[in-house]
N, C-alpha and C positions, 0 to 999 in steps of 0.2 A: 821233237815231233816226228812220228813215223807216218809217211803217206803210203797208204795201201790201196792198190787198185783191185777191186773185187769184181769178178765177172764169171760167167757161165752160160751155157746154152739154155734155151727156153725149155722149162720142165725139169731142169737139173737140180733145182732146189736152192738157188742163190738168195731168194728173199728169206728163207728160213735161216740160212747161215748168217745173213746180215742181222737178223733179229737176235740170234744167239750171240753174236759179237757185241751188239749193242747192250744186251743183258750183262755181258762181261765187264763192260765199261768203255767200249769203243765210241768214238764220235762218228756218226754216219752222215755222209753227204750223198743224197740220192739223185743221181742225174736225171732220172725219168721225172721224179717229183718236181725238181727244179724247172725242167723243161715245160711242165704244165704251169707252174707259177709264173714264168716270165711272159706267158701269153694270155693271162687272165685279163678280163675286161678293164680297161683303163691303163693298161701297161703300154709303154712304148713298143714292145715286142708285138702286141696284137695290132697296133696301129701300122707297124711296118708290113706285117703280113697282109692286112687289108689293102695297103697301098700296092703291094706287089701282085696279089691275086684277085682283088675286087671284093666288094661287099657280100658276094655269094657265099663266101667261106664263113659268114657269121650265121649263128642260129638266131631263132626269134628273140632270144633273150639277150642278145648281144655278145654272147660268148662265142668261142671258136667252135665251128662245127667240124670236128675232127674227122669224121667219115667223109665229109664232103672234100676237105683238104687232101686227105689221103687218096681219094679217088683221082685227084688231079696230079699229085706229085709222084705217086708210085707207078704211074704209067708213063712218066716222062722224066728221065734223069736230069735233064737241064732245069726243070722246075724244082725238082728235089734239091738240086744244088743251091738254088735260090732260097728255098726255105732254110736249108742247113746254114747258109751265110748269114741269115737273120737270127736264128735260134741258138746256134753253137756258141757265138761270142758271148750272148747274154748268160747262157749256162755256165760258161767258163768264168765269167766275171763273178757271178753269184756264187759259185763253188769256192773261188779264191777268197771272197769275203767271208764265207762261213769258215773256211779253213783258218783264216787269220784270226778268228775269235777263239779258236781252241787253244788249250793250255800248251805250254812249251813241251811238256812230256806226254802229250796225248797220242793215242793211236787213232789216226783219222782214216776211216774206211770210205773210200769213194766207190760207190756202187754204179758201175758203168756197164750196162748190157753190151754195148758195141765196142768195148775196149780192144778186142783183137781185130775186128773188122776196120777200125779206124787207126790202127797201129799207134795206140796210146800208151803202150807199156813203159816207154822212157820217161814218162811223166811221174812215175811212182818209185818209191824206194823198194817196194815188195809188190808183186802181183800174186794174188791168190785166185785160182781157178776152181769153181765148183764143178765137178765132173760126174756125169752119169751116162750109163750106156744109152744108145738110141732107143733100145726097147723100153728102158725105164722112162725116158723122156716121153716117148709116145704114149705109154700107159698113164702117165700122170696127166698129160694134156687131154686125153680122151675121157679118162675116168673122173678126174678131179676138176678140170676146167670146161668140160662139156663140148670140146671141139669134136668135129668129125675127123676120122683118121686122115682124110685127104688134106683137110685144112692144117692138121697138125704137122703132117709130113711136109707140107709147103712151107710153113713157118720155119721148121727145123733146116729145111734146105737152103733158105734165104740167109742163114747165119754162117759165120766161120765154122770150118770143120772142127771136129773134136780134137784132131791132131794139131791144128793150128793154135787152138786155145792152149793146149798142153805144152806147146813149144815155148810159149812166152811165160809160162808159169814158173814162179819161185817155189810156191807151195801149191800142191793139189789136194783138195778135199774130195775124197771119194764119197758119193752120195748115192750109191746103189745098196744102201743099207737102212735098217730101222732107225727111227728117230733117236732112240737111246744110244746107238752106236754113233750117230751123227754128233750128238751132244758131246760125247767123250772126244771125238776127233776135233771138234771146234774148240774144246777146252785146251787141248793140246797146242792147236794152232795159236790160240790167244796168248798162252804162256810164251810161245816163241816170238810172237809179235811184241809183246811187252819187253822180253829180253833184248830184241833188236832196238826198240825205242830207247831203252836205258843206255844201251851201248852208244847209240847215236848222240844221245844227250851228253854223255861223258866225253865222247870225241869232240863234240862242238865246245864243250867248256874248256877242254885242254888247249884248243886253238885260240881262245880269247884271251 
């Protein structure tokens, strides 16, 4: 098994790259999706959040009111740390569970938006960074996601710098390109990941 950490700045096109890798045969473990799953109604995660932050963080239907919780934690680093102490272990446990269910020769892609920010690179055999210029990111956020330019710049500024992400990368996918060019680049990266997964499996077999 090859464990791949996939990351990239907002608007860089990481979601499109992960989709193309799954089309190629990768097993995808999406940290954001898992983070939502572990706080769904009836979960221990949501119970712990209510105990820590009070019932006001619940919506009328009993689900987590994310905007309400966000307004609490992002203005207070200590409260954010409390939330992370609840959610991160649950996400980690679920990620390991999904990973253990993958085949021995699988290429497992961990889609982790904050991989650079949380210094998680050592957890993976390979780190793939989807990279785009700030101008491209800004254009996509405003034109495709409907953000104001101010909001888009604020979201970009809150993340790790482009340089920090590239520093931790084993493979960089340039996404300042049309989709057809991106497809070709991802196909090349997939071939390299399969090669590394095979080499790792052979090395492991020789040690057994």
